[in-house]
C-alpha positions as CSV (number, residue, x, y, z in Angstrom):
1,M,-0.1,-0.1,-0.1
2,Q,1.7,3.6,-1.0
3,I,1.5,6.3,1.8
4,D,0.0,9.3,0.5
5,F,2.2,12.5,-0.3
6,D,0.6,14.8,3.1
7,V,1.1,11.9,5.2
8,A,4.5,11.1,4.1
9,H,5.4,14.8,4.1
10,N,4.3,15.7,7.5
11,V,6.5,12.4,9.2
12,L,9.6,13.3,6.9
13,M,9.9,16.9,7.8
14,P,12.4,16.4,10.3
15,Y,14.4,14.1,8.0
16,Y,14.5,16.4,4.5
17,D,17.6,18.4,5.3
18,S,19.2,15.3,6.0
19,L,18.4,13.5,3.2
20,W,19.2,16.5,0.9
21,R,22.4,16.5,2.4
22,V,23.1,12.7,1.8
23,V,22.6,12.9,-1.6
24,R,24.1,16.6,-2.2
25,S,27.2,15.6,-0.6
26,S,27.5,12.5,-2.6
27,W,27.3,14.4,-5.9
28,D,29.9,17.2,-4.7
29,D,32.1,14.1,-3.9
30,W,32.0,12.8,-7.3
31,Q,32.4,16.5,-8.8
32,S,35.2,17.2,-6.5
33,D,39.2,17.2,-7.6
34,E,39.7,13.7,-5.4
35,I,38.6,11.9,-8.7
36,S,40.7,13.1,-11.5
37,A,39.3,14.5,-14.6
38,K,41.5,12.1,-16.9
39,F,39.9,9.0,-14.8
40,K,36.3,10.6,-14.9
41,M,36.6,10.5,-18.6
42,S,37.3,7.0,-18.9
43,F,34.8,5.9,-16.2
44,S,31.2,4.5,-17.9
45,D,27.7,6.0,-16.9
46,R,27.7,2.8,-14.7
47,T,30.9,3.7,-12.5
48,R,29.6,7.3,-12.2
49,A,26.6,5.7,-10.3
50,C,28.3,3.1,-8.3
51,I,30.7,5.7,-6.9
52,I,28.1,8.1,-6.0
53,N,25.7,5.3,-4.7
54,D,28.6,4.1,-2.3
55,R,29.3,8.0,-1.3
56,M,25.5,8.3,-0.2
57,R,25.5,4.8,1.6
58,D,28.6,5.9,3.5
59,A,26.9,8.9,4.7
60,S,23.8,7.3,5.5
61,V,25.8,5.4,7.9
62,R,27.2,8.6,9.7
63,L,23.6,9.8,9.6
64,A,22.2,6.4,11.2
65,E,25.2,6.7,13.8
66,S,23.9,10.4,14.9
67,N,19.8,9.8,14.6
68,A,18.4,6.8,16.8
69,S,15.0,6.7,14.7
70,I,17.3,6.0,11.6
71,Q,18.7,2.5,10.9
72,C,20.8,1.1,7.8
73,V,19.4,-2.3,6.9
74,I,21.4,-4.3,3.8
75,H,19.7,-7.4,2.4
76,Q,20.5,-9.3,-0.8
77,Q,22.6,-6.0,-1.7
78,M,19.9,-3.7,-1.2
79,F,20.5,-0.9,1.1
80,V,17.8,1.1,2.8
81,L,17.5,3.8,5.0
82,V,14.6,2.7,7.6
83,V,13.2,5.8,9.3
84,S,10.7,5.1,12.1
85,P,9.5,8.7,12.9
86,D,8.5,9.6,16.4
87,N,5.3,10.9,15.2
88,F,4.1,8.2,13.1
89,E,3.0,4.6,14.0
90,G,5.0,2.5,11.4
91,C,8.5,2.9,9.7
92,I,9.5,4.2,6.4
93,G,12.1,2.4,4.0
94,I,14.2,4.6,1.9
95,R,16.3,3.8,-1.1
96,L,18.8,6.1,-2.4
97,K,19.0,6.0,-6.0
98,K,20.0,7.7,-9.3
99,L,16.6,8.8,-10.9
100,N,15.7,9.2,-14.7
101,A,13.6,12.8,-15.2
102,D,10.5,10.8,-15.0
103,G,11.4,9.8,-11.5
104,F,12.3,6.1,-12.0
105,S,15.2,4.3,-10.8
106,K,17.2,1.9,-12.9
107,N,17.4,-1.5,-11.3
108,Q,18.1,-5.1,-11.9
109,P,14.9,-6.7,-12.0
110,T,15.3,-9.0,-9.0
111,K,12.2,-10.6,-7.1
112,Q,13.3,-8.3,-3.8
113,V,13.4,-4.8,-6.3
114,T,9.7,-5.6,-7.7
115,E,8.8,-6.6,-4.1
116,F,9.9,-3.0,-2.9
117,K,8.4,-1.2,-5.7
118,N,5.3,-2.7,-5.5
119,Q,4.9,-2.0,-1.4
120,L,4.9,-5.5,-0.1
121,L,6.1,-6.0,3.1
122,L,10.0,-7.5,2.8
123,P,10.4,-8.9,6.2
124,A,14.5,-8.5,6.1
125,I,13.7,-4.6,5.8
126,G,10.6,-4.3,8.1
127,A,9.4,-1.2,6.6
128,D,5.5,-0.3,6.4
129,Y,5.9,2.0,3.3
130,D,8.7,2.0,0.8
131,L,10.1,5.3,-0.6
132,E,12.9,6.1,-3.0
133,V,15.2,9.5,-2.6
134,G,17.7,10.2,-5.7
135,Y,19.6,12.9,-7.9
136,V,18.6,13.5,-11.0
137,I,21.4,14.4,-13.7
138,D,21.1,16.6,-17.2
139,A,21.3,14.9,-20.2
140,F,24.9,15.5,-20.6
141,G,25.4,13.9,-17.3
142,Q,27.2,16.7,-16.3
143,D,24.9,18.8,-14.0
144,L,22.7,17.7,-10.7
145,Q,19.2,18.8,-11.7
146,S,17.0,17.9,-8.6
147,I,16.9,15.7,-5.6
148,D,13.6,14.1,-5.3
149,L,11.5,12.1,-3.6
150,V,9.4,9.5,-4.9
151,C,7.0,7.0,-3.8
152,P,7.1,3.6,-6.2
153,A,3.6,1.8,-7.4
154,G,4.7,-1.1,-9.3
155,N,5.8,-0.2,-12.6
156,G,4.4,3.7,-11.8
157,I,4.8,6.4,-9.5
158,Y,2.1,7.4,-7.4
159,W,3.7,10.7,-6.6
160,K,6.7,12.7,-6.4
161,A,8.8,15.8,-5.0
162,E,11.4,17.4,-5.0
163,I,13.8,18.4,-2.0
164,T,15.1,21.9,-2.5
165,P,17.5,24.0,-0.6
166,K,15.2,27.3,0.5
167,N,17.6,29.7,-1.0
168,V,16.7,28.5,-4.7
169,Q,13.9,30.7,-5.9
170,Q,10.8,28.7,-5.8
171,N,7.4,29.2,-6.8
172,S,5.1,29.7,-3.7
173,L,2.4,28.3,-4.7
174,N,3.8,24.6,-4.7
175,I,5.7,25.4,-1.0
176,I,4.3,23.8,1.5
177,E,3.8,26.3,4.7
178,Q,5.4,24.2,7.3
179,D,8.5,23.8,5.2
180,L,9.6,27.6,5.8
181,L,11.0,26.0,9.3
182,Q,13.7,24.0,7.5
183,D,16.6,25.0,5.7
184,V,15.2,23.1,2.5
185,V,11.7,23.1,0.7
186,V,9.8,20.2,-0.5
187,K,7.8,20.6,-4.2
188,R,5.3,18.4,-5.1
189,K,5.8,17.4,-8.5
190,N,3.2,16.2,-11.0
191,L,0.6,13.2,-9.9
192,L,2.0,10.6,-12.4
193,G,-0.5,7.3,-11.6
194,D,0.6,4.5,-13.4
195,E,2.7,5.9,-16.3
196,S,5.2,3.4,-17.2
197,E,8.8,3.2,-16.3
198,N,9.9,2.3,-19.9
199,T,11.1,6.0,-20.5
200,G,14.3,5.3,-22.4
201,T,16.3,7.5,-20.1
202,S,19.1,5.5,-17.3
């Protein structure tokens, strides 16, 4: 069963800043001079995605160490942040992924991934609801376009939203009032329903 946007938004408000920083810092690590431009030019898109994913995992582990309501769970190579908010009965599993422009993550079609996207309970993960937080890059693979929060629904998306630093100019009609207390704001994007993930972008 999918979680409604308004419910997810309210319970995840204390976590948005941290989730944004996990993803943004991992992208910044990739962009840094720690990896030479010469090597980056030889890397495939898959290698880049693996490096950024490893950085997101590392940042997530450090986040969980500083916040008792967050647990990192790894099962059959699936890495999930399990968040147990104080103001919520249940917990939310969050996968950290590269997303395409439509909000779909690129996955090996394993049984576990399929069950996660279909919002089925995975006993080893233990989350009541499943979401994905990920980065979207431009068509040239050079710039970070957005950091999105997505509720998968099988081969479709139930809803998606963008997590954005507050100092970026926003359309005020799309900003949830409570966000004004945070360093980042969450802007709901279009409701996609059962749109297929077969979009051609990786």
